[in-house]
MDTraj code that builds the backbone (N, CA, C; nanometers):
import mdtraj as md
import numpy as np

residues = "MET TYR LEU ASN LEU ILE LYS PRO VAL ALA ASP PHE PHE VAL ALA LEU PHE ALA MET LEU LEU LEU SER PRO LEU ILE PHE PHE ALA THR LEU ALA LEU ALA ILE ALA ASN LYS GLY SER VAL PHE PHE LEU GLN ASN ARG PRO LYS LYS ASN GLU ARG ILE PHE ASN ILE ILE LYS PHE LYS THR MET THR ASP GLU ARG ASP ASP GLN GLY ASN LEU LEU PRO ASP GLU LYS ARG LEU THR ALA VAL GLY ALA LEU VAL ARG LYS THR SER ILE ASP GLU LEU PRO GLN LEU ILE ASN VAL LEU LYS GLY ASP MET SER LEU ILE GLY PRO ARG PRO LEU LEU PRO GLU TYR LEU PRO LEU TYR SER ASP ARG GLN LYS LYS ARG HIS ASP VAL LYS PRO GLY ILE THR GLY TRP ALA GLN VAL ASN GLY ARG ASN THR ILE SER TRP ASP LYS LYS PHE GLU TYR ASP VAL TRP TYR THR GLU ASN VAL SER ILE THR LEU ASP VAL LYS ILE LEU TYR LEU THR VAL LEU LYS VAL LEU LYS SER GLU ASP ILE ALA ALA ASP ASN HIS ILE SER MET PRO LYS PHE SER ASP GLU PHE LYS ASN GLN ASN".split()
xyz = np.array([
    [0.0871, -0.1473, 0.0300],
    [-0.0321, 0.0003, 0.0024],
    [0.0735, 0.1521, 0.0077],
    [0.1787, 0.1315, 0.0300],
    [0.2936, 0.2326, 0.0757],
    [0.3347, 0.3103, -0.0127],
    [0.4124, 0.1524, -0.0814],
    [0.4981, 0.1692, -0.2490],
    [0.4310, 0.2705, -0.3272],
    [0.2424, 0.1598, -0.3437],
    [0.1880, 0.1667, -0.4577],
    [0.0678, 0.3318, -0.4258],
    [0.0564, 0.3818, -0.3587],
    [-0.0508, 0.4681, -0.2772],
    [0.0030, 0.5974, -0.1873],
    [0.0393, 0.5455, -0.0564],
    [0.1311, 0.6562, -0.0069],
    [0.2118, 0.7718, -0.0525],
    [0.3171, 0.6942, -0.0852],
    [0.4398, 0.6834, -0.1066],
    [0.3734, 0.7848, -0.2247],
    [0.3615, 0.8126, -0.3758],
    [0.3381, 0.8987, -0.4713],
    [0.2457, 0.9733, -0.4639],
    [0.1516, 0.9859, -0.3950],
    [0.0857, 1.0614, -0.3259],
    [0.1921, 1.1795, -0.2488],
    [0.2463, 1.1049, -0.1925],
    [0.3189, 1.2677, -0.1014],
    [0.4564, 1.2402, -0.1517],
    [0.4804, 1.1876, -0.2123],
    [0.5380, 1.2566, -0.3208],
    [0.5446, 1.4361, -0.3849],
    [0.4036, 1.3950, -0.4321],
    [0.3565, 1.5111, -0.4972],
    [0.3615, 1.6163, -0.4650],
    [0.3051, 1.6004, -0.3459],
    [0.2844, 1.7032, -0.2176],
    [0.4013, 1.7342, -0.1959],
    [0.5247, 1.6717, -0.1971],
    [0.6053, 1.7044, -0.0874],
    [0.6895, 1.8144, -0.1601],
    [0.6735, 1.7637, -0.3109],
    [0.7596, 1.8090, -0.4262],
    [0.7260, 1.9164, -0.4251],
    [0.5836, 1.9479, -0.4759],
    [0.4517, 2.0635, -0.4217],
    [0.5284, 2.1779, -0.3867],
    [0.5356, 2.1064, -0.2607],
    [0.5532, 2.1982, -0.0905],
    [0.6955, 2.2849, -0.0883],
    [0.8286, 2.2009, -0.1360],
    [0.9569, 2.2407, -0.1637],
    [0.9572, 2.2952, -0.2782],
    [0.9496, 2.3593, -0.3821],
    [0.8976, 2.4264, -0.4848],
    [0.8730, 2.5425, -0.4615],
    [0.8060, 2.5629, -0.3417],
    [0.6803, 2.7465, -0.4075],
    [0.7706, 2.7431, -0.2995],
    [0.9011, 2.6336, -0.1617],
    [0.9341, 2.6611, -0.0519],
    [1.0730, 2.7639, -0.0901],
    [1.1659, 2.6715, -0.2104],
    [1.2469, 2.7275, -0.2701],
    [1.2396, 2.7668, -0.3686],
    [1.1969, 2.8607, -0.4181],
    [1.1234, 2.8877, -0.5371],
    [1.2437, 3.0295, -0.5308],
    [1.2367, 3.1342, -0.4075],
    [1.3829, 3.1970, -0.4841],
    [1.4893, 3.1691, -0.4521],
    [1.5390, 3.0532, -0.4461],
    [1.6671, 2.9844, -0.4047],
    [1.6331, 2.9977, -0.5813],
    [1.5810, 2.8921, -0.6339],
    [1.5748, 2.8426, -0.7314],
    [1.5628, 2.9965, -0.8326],
    [1.5096, 3.0705, -0.8031],
    [1.5503, 3.1537, -0.9414],
    [1.6940, 3.2340, -0.9160],
    [1.7054, 3.2569, -0.8354],
    [1.8556, 3.3009, -0.7970],
    [1.9301, 3.2487, -0.8869],
    [1.9151, 3.0905, -0.8924],
    [2.0226, 2.9907, -0.9233],
    [1.9805, 2.9570, -1.1162],
    [1.8979, 2.9877, -1.1444],
    [1.8395, 3.0699, -1.2890],
    [1.9335, 3.1744, -1.3405],
    [1.9551, 3.2649, -1.2555],
    [1.9536, 3.3516, -1.3030],
    [2.1119, 3.3530, -1.3062],
    [2.1753, 3.3148, -1.2214],
    [2.3228, 3.3316, -1.2203],
    [2.3700, 3.2106, -1.3005],
    [2.2988, 3.0981, -1.3480],
    [2.3620, 3.0289, -1.4289],
    [2.3102, 3.0602, -1.5835],
    [2.2346, 3.1415, -1.5975],
    [2.1787, 3.1820, -1.7065],
    [2.3075, 3.3100, -1.7687],
    [2.3833, 3.3837, -1.6274],
    [2.4804, 3.5070, -1.6885],
    [2.6408, 3.3937, -1.7446],
    [2.6502, 3.3048, -1.6572],
    [2.7112, 3.2073, -1.6363],
    [2.7648, 3.1030, -1.7485],
    [2.7104, 3.0718, -1.8147],
    [2.6730, 2.9828, -1.9356],
    [2.6388, 3.0476, -2.0473],
    [2.5760, 3.1553, -2.0727],
    [2.5518, 3.2886, -2.1404],
    [2.4256, 3.2393, -2.1750],
    [2.3565, 3.2129, -2.1195],
    [2.1976, 3.1553, -2.1585],
    [2.1445, 3.0061, -2.1333],
    [2.2027, 2.8976, -2.1445],
    [2.1854, 2.7610, -2.1367],
    [2.1748, 2.7705, -1.9598],
    [2.0554, 2.6897, -1.9619],
    [2.0345, 2.6439, -1.7721],
    [1.9838, 2.5424, -1.7417],
    [1.8997, 2.4697, -1.8379],
    [1.8646, 2.3535, -1.7775],
    [1.9450, 2.2194, -1.8735],
    [1.9767, 2.1044, -1.8299],
    [2.0224, 2.0068, -1.8850],
    [1.9027, 1.9311, -1.8431],
    [1.8980, 1.8527, -1.9839],
    [1.7659, 1.7346, -2.0258],
    [1.8734, 1.6257, -2.0955],
    [1.8337, 1.5239, -2.0596],
    [1.8898, 1.3972, -2.0736],
    [1.8072, 1.2748, -2.0324],
    [1.8091, 1.1714, -2.1751],
    [1.7104, 1.0769, -2.1482],
    [1.7845, 0.9764, -2.0612],
    [1.6674, 0.9377, -1.9982],
    [1.7210, 0.8417, -1.8148],
    [1.6008, 0.7038, -1.8729],
    [1.6471, 0.5820, -1.7456],
    [1.5435, 0.4882, -1.7926],
    [1.4249, 0.5026, -1.6265],
    [1.3674, 0.5424, -1.5979],
    [1.2724, 0.5247, -1.4745],
    [1.2713, 0.3773, -1.4327],
    [1.0988, 0.3475, -1.3843],
    [1.0463, 0.2233, -1.3303],
    [1.0449, 0.1045, -1.4872],
    [1.0254, -0.0099, -1.4411],
    [1.0841, -0.0638, -1.5876],
    [1.1132, -0.0752, -1.6805],
    [1.2165, 0.0222, -1.6956],
    [1.3208, 0.0530, -1.7690],
    [1.2812, 0.1468, -1.9425],
    [1.1491, 0.2617, -1.8675],
    [1.0764, 0.3230, -1.9260],
    [1.1035, 0.4294, -1.9639],
    [1.1938, 0.5211, -2.0888],
    [1.2870, 0.6239, -2.0518],
    [1.1991, 0.8217, -2.0489],
    [1.2693, 0.8213, -1.9587],
    [1.2032, 0.9895, -1.9607],
    [1.3207, 1.0910, -2.0409],
    [1.2814, 1.2776, -1.9780],
    [1.3531, 1.3432, -1.9713],
    [1.4152, 1.3606, -1.8506],
    [1.4678, 1.3906, -1.7914],
    [1.5349, 1.4170, -1.6347],
    [1.5869, 1.5704, -1.6945],
    [1.5318, 1.6270, -1.5551],
    [1.5748, 1.7777, -1.5777],
    [1.6549, 1.8340, -1.4140],
    [1.7849, 1.8960, -1.5095],
    [1.8955, 1.9373, -1.3788],
    [1.9558, 2.0837, -1.4761],
    [1.9536, 2.1391, -1.3441],
    [2.0523, 2.3057, -1.3413],
    [2.1965, 2.1735, -1.4577],
    [2.2078, 2.2850, -1.5282],
    [2.3244, 2.2666, -1.6612],
    [2.4625, 2.3647, -1.5544],
    [2.5245, 2.2733, -1.5164],
    [2.6466, 2.3336, -1.4411],
    [2.7840, 2.3522, -1.5351],
    [2.8058, 2.3242, -1.6514],
    [2.9138, 2.3298, -1.7700],
    [2.8629, 2.3691, -1.9256],
    [2.9981, 2.4521, -1.8696],
    [2.9834, 2.5353, -2.0272],
    [2.9584, 2.4138, -2.1546],
    [2.9339, 2.4400, -2.3014],
    [2.9544, 2.3627, -2.3841],
    [3.0586, 2.3807, -2.4754],
    [3.1359, 2.4269, -2.4097],
    [3.3047, 2.4453, -2.5098],
    [3.3439, 2.3469, -2.5245],
    [3.4240, 2.3456, -2.6520],
    [3.5050, 2.2726, -2.7345],
    [3.6013, 2.2697, -2.8562],
    [3.7078, 2.1469, -2.8064],
    [3.8263, 2.2325, -2.8603],
    [3.8073, 2.2540, -3.0215],
    [3.9684, 2.2520, -3.0997],
    [3.9611, 2.2459, -3.2315],
    [3.9056, 2.1609, -3.3269],
    [3.9303, 2.0386, -3.2532],
    [3.7833, 1.9403, -3.3482],
    [3.6944, 1.9300, -3.3101],
    [3.6237, 1.9662, -3.2506],
    [3.5054, 1.9940, -3.2542],
    [3.4294, 1.9223, -3.0717],
    [3.5235, 1.8482, -3.0206],
    [3.4954, 1.7376, -2.9046],
    [3.5056, 1.8376, -2.8283],
    [3.3959, 1.7767, -2.7087],
    [3.3642, 1.8993, -2.5778],
    [3.4923, 1.8712, -2.4880],
    [3.5205, 1.9928, -2.4163],
    [3.6663, 2.0079, -2.3120],
    [3.6462, 1.8866, -2.1956],
    [3.7428, 1.8889, -2.1727],
    [3.7118, 1.7762, -2.0320],
    [3.6113, 1.8565, -1.9267],
    [3.5430, 1.7663, -1.8314],
    [3.4562, 1.8158, -1.7596],
    [3.5559, 1.9564, -1.6798],
    [3.6269, 1.9460, -1.6399],
    [3.7215, 2.0127, -1.5082],
    [3.7310, 2.1479, -1.5989],
    [3.7725, 2.1862, -1.7182],
    [3.7454, 2.3031, -1.8075],
    [3.6194, 2.3704, -1.8151],
    [3.5148, 2.2384, -1.8077],
    [3.4031, 2.3527, -1.8305],
    [3.3114, 2.4041, -1.7676],
    [3.3255, 2.3422, -1.5967],
    [3.2985, 2.3449, -1.5022],
    [3.2681, 2.4652, -1.4424],
    [3.1981, 2.5895, -1.4541],
    [3.2515, 2.7203, -1.4321],
    [3.2180, 2.7818, -1.2959],
    [3.2180, 2.8602, -1.2132],
    [3.2803, 2.8879, -1.0893],
    [3.0937, 2.8874, -1.0243],
    [2.9921, 2.9274, -1.1047],
    [2.8643, 2.9127, -1.0316],
    [2.7708, 2.7695, -1.0502],
    [2.8759, 2.7635, -1.1344],
    [2.8446, 2.5648, -1.1658],
    [2.9123, 2.4839, -1.0757],
    [2.9985, 2.4886, -1.0159],
    [3.0814, 2.3861, -0.9092],
    [3.0280, 2.4667, -0.7936],
    [3.0033, 2.5416, -0.7705],
    [2.9077, 2.5839, -0.6586],
    [2.7305, 2.5340, -0.5984],
    [2.6963, 2.5280, -0.7488],
    [2.5602, 2.4333, -0.7612],
    [2.5485, 2.3041, -0.7669],
    [2.6987, 2.2656, -0.7456],
    [2.7127, 2.1400, -0.7910],
    [2.7541, 2.0854, -0.6209],
    [2.8207, 2.2019, -0.5527],
    [2.8697, 2.1324, -0.4253],
    [2.7438, 2.1426, -0.3431],
    [2.6200, 2.2566, -0.3740],
    [2.5226, 2.2499, -0.2625],
    [2.4218, 2.1329, -0.2718],
    [2.4379, 2.0385, -0.4519],
    [2.3020, 2.0201, -0.4876],
    [2.1818, 2.0291, -0.5529],
    [2.2064, 2.1944, -0.5311],
    [2.0753, 2.2894, -0.5748],
    [2.0680, 2.2010, -0.7588],
    [2.1636, 2.1912, -0.8009],
    [2.1639, 2.1066, -0.9488],
    [2.0577, 2.0331, -0.9630],
    [1.9886, 1.9413, -0.8833],
    [1.9513, 1.8570, -0.8510],
    [1.7103, 1.8532, -0.8271],
    [1.7742, 2.0365, -0.8024],
    [1.6358, 2.0957, -0.7291],
    [1.5368, 2.0813, -0.9310],
    [1.6118, 2.0810, -0.9750],
    [1.4715, 2.0589, -1.1278],
    [1.4244, 1.9534, -1.1086],
    [1.4679, 1.8499, -1.0324],
    [1.4052, 1.7124, -1.0645],
    [1.3009, 1.7135, -0.9787],
    [1.2349, 1.7713, -0.8778],
    [1.1113, 1.8239, -0.8543],
    [1.0282, 1.8385, -0.9276],
    [1.0286, 1.8887, -1.0534],
    [0.9541, 1.8988, -1.1785],
    [0.9322, 1.7167, -1.2314],
    [1.0046, 1.6974, -1.2280],
    [0.9934, 1.5341, -1.2610],
    [0.9205, 1.4464, -1.2070],
    [0.9367, 1.4754, -0.9991],
    [0.8379, 1.4114, -0.9192],
    [0.7003, 1.4297, -0.9532],
    [0.6866, 1.5671, -0.9803],
    [0.5575, 1.6455, -1.0166],
    [0.4623, 1.5529, -1.0927],
    [0.5214, 1.5028, -1.2267],
    [0.4852, 1.4874, -1.3252],
    [0.4779, 1.2885, -1.3125],
    [0.5308, 1.2375, -1.2186],
    [0.5397, 1.1114, -1.1656],
    [0.6203, 1.0534, -1.2085],
    [0.7346, 1.0988, -1.3689],
    [0.8279, 1.0139, -1.3342],
    [0.9552, 0.9560, -1.2627],
    [0.9727, 1.0379, -1.1625],
    [1.0850, 1.0164, -1.0650],
    [0.9636, 1.0490, -0.8587],
    [1.0392, 0.9952, -0.7906],
    [0.9913, 0.9725, -0.6682],
    [1.1154, 1.0432, -0.5922],
    [1.0626, 1.1091, -0.5271],
    [1.1926, 1.1737, -0.4037],
    [1.3139, 1.0663, -0.3459],
    [1.2605, 0.9644, -0.3478],
    [1.3639, 0.8832, -0.3028],
    [1.3750, 0.7611, -0.3423],
    [1.4403, 0.6858, -0.4404],
    [1.4592, 0.5731, -0.5577],
    [1.6289, 0.5651, -0.5642],
    [1.6146, 0.4857, -0.6142],
    [1.7595, 0.4299, -0.7177],
    [1.7893, 0.5674, -0.8028],
    [1.9249, 0.6480, -0.8154],
    [1.8857, 0.7043, -0.9097],
    [1.9201, 0.6845, -1.0650],
    [1.8771, 0.7518, -1.1084],
    [1.8243, 0.7472, -1.2881],
    [1.9399, 0.7197, -1.3468],
    [2.0144, 0.6312, -1.4249],
    [2.1173, 0.6388, -1.5362],
    [2.1068, 0.6830, -1.6155],
    [2.2004, 0.6564, -1.7324],
    [2.2012, 0.6200, -1.8484],
    [2.1610, 0.5645, -1.9190],
    [2.0375, 0.5678, -2.0220],
    [2.0050, 0.4194, -2.1035],
    [2.1041, 0.3506, -2.1345],
    [2.2518, 0.3925, -2.1945],
    [2.3608, 0.3177, -2.2835],
    [2.3910, 0.1770, -2.1593],
    [2.3812, 0.2191, -2.0442],
    [2.3933, 0.1382, -1.9366],
    [2.3122, -0.0383, -1.9248],
    [2.1864, 0.0169, -1.9574],
    [2.0722, -0.1065, -1.9045],
    [2.1057, -0.2562, -1.9964],
    [2.1968, -0.2580, -2.1143],
    [2.2505, -0.3587, -2.1279],
    [2.3682, -0.4752, -2.0863],
    [2.4410, -0.3570, -1.9738],
    [2.5253, -0.4322, -1.8538],
    [2.4675, -0.4653, -1.7816],
    [2.3717, -0.4257, -1.7420],
    [2.3653, -0.4394, -1.6221],
    [2.3166, -0.6520, -1.6087],
    [2.3051, -0.6928, -1.4753],
    [2.3241, -0.8313, -1.4172],
    [2.1586, -0.8326, -1.4333],
    [2.0747, -0.9660, -1.3584],
    [1.9668, -0.9775, -1.3990],
    [1.9006, -0.9472, -1.2427],
    [2.0248, -0.9356, -1.1556],
    [1.9637, -0.9073, -1.0240],
    [2.0373, -0.7239, -1.0193],
    [2.1295, -0.6458, -1.1317],
    [2.0689, -0.4805, -1.0676],
    [1.9884, -0.4344, -1.1874],
    [1.9720, -0.5293, -1.2476],
    [1.8195, -0.4398, -1.3198],
    [1.6999, -0.4268, -1.2301],
    [1.6782, -0.5065, -1.0751],
    [1.6024, -0.4807, -0.9789],
    [1.5793, -0.2973, -0.9713],
    [1.6615, -0.2438, -0.9479],
    [1.7081, -0.0953, -0.9464],
    [1.6378, -0.0749, -1.0608],
    [1.5245, -0.0883, -1.1262],
    [1.3936, -0.0469, -1.1898],
    [1.2412, -0.0911, -1.1616],
    [1.2580, -0.1854, -1.0527],
    [1.1398, -0.2147, -1.0268],
    [1.1080, -0.1303, -0.9408],
    [1.1027, -0.0111, -0.9059],
    [1.0658, 0.0860, -0.8201],
    [1.0951, 0.2624, -0.9193],
    [1.0624, 0.3104, -0.8791],
    [1.0319, 0.4756, -0.9844],
    [1.2291, 0.5652, -0.9109],
    [1.3164, 0.5974, -1.0121],
    [1.4132, 0.6171, -0.9835],
    [1.3573, 0.7766, -0.8417],
    [1.4726, 0.7924, -0.8081],
    [1.5246, 0.9003, -0.6985],
    [1.5961, 0.9828, -0.7434],
    [1.5642, 1.1260, -0.7054],
    [1.6143, 1.1989, -0.6644],
    [1.7449, 1.1873, -0.5300],
    [1.7476, 1.1361, -0.4586],
    [1.8680, 1.0809, -0.3740],
    [1.7945, 0.9743, -0.3389],
    [1.8151, 0.8004, -0.2931],
    [1.8352, 0.7121, -0.2439],
    [1.9435, 0.6375, -0.1400],
    [1.8912, 0.5331, -0.0931],
    [2.0094, 0.4784, 0.0164],
    [2.1493, 0.4876, -0.0635],
    [2.2125, 0.4732, -0.1947],
    [2.3396, 0.4634, -0.2042],
    [2.3856, 0.5419, -0.2499],
    [2.3077, 0.6742, -0.2250],
    [2.3445, 0.8119, -0.1914],
    [2.4028, 0.8564, -0.1025],
    [2.2978, 0.8330, -0.0198],
    [2.3719, 0.8274, 0.1455],
    [2.4310, 0.7827, 0.2177],
    [2.4912, 0.6140, 0.1817],
    [2.5957, 0.5471, 0.1400],
    [2.7279, 0.5739, 0.0874],
    [2.7692, 0.6482, -0.0110],
    [2.8675, 0.6752, -0.0620],
    [2.8307, 0.7683, -0.1516],
    [2.7069, 0.7843, -0.2032],
    [2.6823, 0.8438, -0.3248],
    [2.8136, 0.8534, -0.4556],
    [2.8870, 0.9026, -0.5157],
    [2.9551, 0.8994, -0.6055],
    [3.0919, 0.8449, -0.5576],
    [3.1553, 0.7895, -0.4586],
    [3.2516, 0.7750, -0.3595],
    [3.2749, 0.6431, -0.3752],
    [3.1805, 0.5725, -0.3857],
    [3.1733, 0.4400, -0.4007],
    [3.1524, 0.3463, -0.4833],
    [3.1751, 0.2367, -0.5059],
    [3.2524, 0.1885, -0.6847],
    [3.0791, 0.1899, -0.7422],
    [3.0157, 0.0776, -0.8699],
    [2.9105, 0.0336, -0.8976],
    [2.9013, -0.0414, -0.8471],
    [2.9474, -0.1470, -0.8239],
    [2.8625, -0.2957, -0.7710],
    [2.8093, -0.2282, -0.6298],
    [2.8740, -0.1469, -0.5534],
    [2.8430, -0.1309, -0.4257],
    [2.7125, -0.0203, -0.4257],
    [2.7250, 0.1112, -0.5015],
    [2.6133, 0.1419, -0.4914],
    [2.4867, 0.0492, -0.6023],
    [2.5087, -0.0585, -0.7010],
    [2.4132, -0.1372, -0.7631],
    [2.3141, -0.1807, -0.6341],
    [2.4093, -0.2360, -0.5695],
    [2.3917, -0.3168, -0.4169],
    [2.2819, -0.2430, -0.3231],
    [2.3762, -0.1348, -0.3379],
    [2.2279, -0.0625, -0.2525],
    [2.1343, 0.0421, -0.2783],
    [2.1072, 0.0170, -0.4383],
    [2.0271, 0.0482, -0.5153],
    [1.8995, -0.1086, -0.4955],
    [1.9514, -0.1788, -0.5458],
    [1.8657, -0.3574, -0.4924],
    [1.8254, -0.3115, -0.3828],
    [1.9167, -0.3226, -0.2793],
    [1.8838, -0.3279, -0.1417],
    [1.7835, -0.2800, -0.1234],
    [1.7590, -0.1738, -0.1624],
    [1.6475, -0.0595, -0.1344],
    [1.5014, -0.1218, -0.1786],
    [1.5070, -0.1439, -0.3112],
    [1.4029, -0.2153, -0.3872],
    [1.3416, -0.2961, -0.3082],
    [1.4002, -0.3553, -0.2575],
    [1.3624, -0.4671, -0.2306],
    [1.3267, -0.4940, 0.0143],
    [1.3739, -0.3254, 0.0157],
    [1.2917, -0.2835, 0.1362],
    [1.2181, -0.1624, 0.2127],
    [1.1734, -0.0939, 0.0818],
    [1.1296, 0.0366, 0.1134],
    [1.0253, 0.0180, 0.2197],
    [1.0205, 0.0850, 0.2202],
    [0.9392, 0.1559, 0.3402],
    [0.8892, 0.2853, 0.3873],
    [0.8050, 0.3268, 0.4998],
    [0.8001, 0.4672, 0.5102],
    [0.9044, 0.5559, 0.6490],
    [0.9793, 0.4367, 0.7387],
    [1.0491, 0.4466, 0.8093],
    [1.2378, 0.4818, 0.7546],
    [1.2256, 0.3924, 0.5876],
    [1.3841, 0.3762, 0.5635],
    [1.3714, 0.5109, 0.4512],
    [1.2142, 0.5435, 0.4149],
    [1.2162, 0.6435, 0.3224],
    [1.2792, 0.8157, 0.3865],
    [1.1744, 0.7705, 0.5134],
    [1.2424, 0.9178, 0.6359],
    [1.3701, 0.9418, 0.6416],
    [1.4727, 0.8530, 0.7149],
    [1.5554, 0.7815, 0.7456],
    [1.6424, 0.8407, 0.6607],
    [1.6607, 0.7956, 0.5095],
    [1.7043, 0.8674, 0.3707],
    [1.6872, 0.9750, 0.3785],
    [1.5579, 1.0093, 0.3542],
    [1.5355, 1.1781, 0.3508],
    [1.6215, 1.2713, 0.4554],
    [1.6874, 1.2311, 0.5700],
    [1.7077, 1.2838, 0.7241],
    [1.8997, 1.2502, 0.7046],
    [1.8695, 1.1674, 0.6359],
    [2.0804, 1.1654, 0.5805],
    [2.0819, 1.2159, 0.4962],
    [1.9703, 1.3068, 0.3826],
    [2.0402, 1.3384, 0.2599],
    [2.0472, 1.5222, 0.3169],
    [1.9378, 1.5343, 0.4686],
    [1.9352, 1.7101, 0.4277],
    [2.1208, 1.6948, 0.4873],
    [2.2182, 1.5981, 0.5723],
    [2.3492, 1.5882, 0.6772],
    [2.3939, 1.6089, 0.6304],
    [2.4023, 1.4886, 0.4399],
    [2.4789, 1.5264, 0.3811],
    [2.4721, 1.6233, 0.2951],
    [2.3837, 1.7560, 0.2562],
    [2.3802, 1.8558, 0.1422],
    [2.4819, 1.9189, 0.2416],
    [2.3949, 1.9279, 0.3168],
    [2.4978, 2.0499, 0.4483],
    [2.6305, 2.0363, 0.4605],
    [2.6467, 1.9299, 0.4926],
    [2.8359, 1.9027, 0.4875],
    [2.9094, 1.8730, 0.3202],
    [2.7937, 1.9113, 0.2521],
    [2.8673, 1.8535, 0.1051],
    [2.9737, 1.7579, 0.0925],
    [2.9357, 1.5991, 0.1217],
    [2.9835, 1.4975, 0.1512],
    [3.0139, 1.4628, 0.0253],
    [3.0804, 1.3949, 0.0145],
    [3.0578, 1.2233, -0.1121],
    [3.0344, 1.2931, -0.2431],
    [3.0390, 1.4116, -0.3157],
    [2.9817, 1.4869, -0.4481],
    [3.1099, 1.4379, -0.5841],
    [3.2104, 1.4387, -0.5286],
    [3.2396, 1.3327, -0.6773],
    [3.4020, 1.2287, -0.6163],
    [3.4103, 1.1522, -0.7193],
    [3.4997, 1.0137, -0.7179],
    [3.6283, 1.0859, -0.7198],
    [3.7153, 1.0044, -0.6888],
    [3.8677, 1.0309, -0.6721],
    [3.9166, 1.0202, -0.8585],
    [3.9682, 1.1637, -0.8369],
    [3.9968, 1.2442, -0.9503],
    [3.8510, 1.2589, -1.1338],
    [3.6911, 1.2490, -1.0778],
    [3.6618, 1.3160, -1.1553],
    [3.5820, 1.4487, -1.0865],
    [3.5326, 1.5218, -1.1428],
    [3.4202, 1.5952, -1.1113],
    [3.2386, 1.4821, -1.0626],
    [3.2966, 1.3922, -1.1212],
    [3.1339, 1.2937, -1.1220],
    [3.1914, 1.1516, -1.1653],
    [3.1152, 1.0455, -1.0749],
    [3.1009, 0.9380, -1.1217],
    [3.1478, 0.9043, -1.2364],
    [3.2634, 0.8086, -1.2677],
    [3.3359, 0.7682, -1.3997],
    [3.2199, 0.6856, -1.4188],
    [3.2101, 0.6947, -1.6251],
    [3.0967, 0.5891, -1.6708],
    [3.0887, 0.4680, -1.6175],
    [2.9964, 0.3990, -1.5957],
    [2.9959, 0.2618, -1.5920],
    [2.9793, 0.2230, -1.7449],
    [3.0612, 0.0913, -1.7146],
    [3.1207, -0.0241, -1.9021],
    [3.2141, -0.1222, -1.8624],
    [3.1854, -0.1742, -2.0202],
    [3.2319, -0.3570, -1.9355],
    [3.2981, -0.3514, -1.8333],
    [3.3936, -0.2255, -1.8523],
    [3.4958, -0.2439, -1.8044],
    [3.5053, -0.2300, -1.6521],
    [3.3804, -0.1951, -1.5998],
    [3.3673, -0.2274, -1.4404],
    [3.3018, -0.3249, -1.4442],
    [3.2256, -0.3579, -1.5089],
    [3.1457, -0.4986, -1.5344],
    [3.1966, -0.5933, -1.5105],
    [3.3431, -0.5860, -1.5767],
    [3.3461, -0.7342, -1.5970],
    [3.5105, -0.7237, -1.4662],
    [3.4822, -0.6264, -1.3493],
    [3.5599, -0.6147, -1.2089],
    [3.4804, -0.7052, -1.1299],
    [3.3155, -0.7279, -1.1964],
    [3.2182, -0.7535, -1.0664],
    [3.2114, -0.9724, -1.0801],
])
top = md.Topology()
chain = top.add_chain()
for i, resn in enumerate(residues, 1):
    res = top.add_residue(resn, chain, resSeq=i)
    for name in ("N", "CA", "C"):
        top.add_atom(name, md.element.get_by_symbol(name[0]), res)
traj = md.Trajectory(xyz[None], top)
């Protein structure tokens, strides 16, 4: 009952309240990024949701589209603006996903939606992370986020799908607030964000 009825209703009203409460912050972040990125504020990308159906995730854009002489995007660290770095450090870049929650594509809490190109790489057990809606935050995020291995991340994701409850969600929400306030686990070693999952990582599991 909680997963299919109470959780979706709670997601909608909490997301709506959060958007209203944080609207001044969202407005100033939008303005600052518009200036830093020269007009480009939002980042839309295909991601798989529940049952591996594809949707467009919405995030604040923290990097420019600068390219080298061959037309290739510059490394992340060279495209990340000062404003973008602050937005990422404070997790403000995740706030537009509240729109995804209102639309019903996402939940406030669940496994983070990853790239569609990862779908063929998952084991049968790892695919269970798509048994529930993806979330803005989740069990893996409060247990290391970008500093843990892919194997551990998927282990946490699947564990969540098998143990989801209102008590667990409240705990994750509380721990997420603490993580954001402390700006913990934002980047993996030698990376601004988590390195891409690939056959190389798969074969290590």
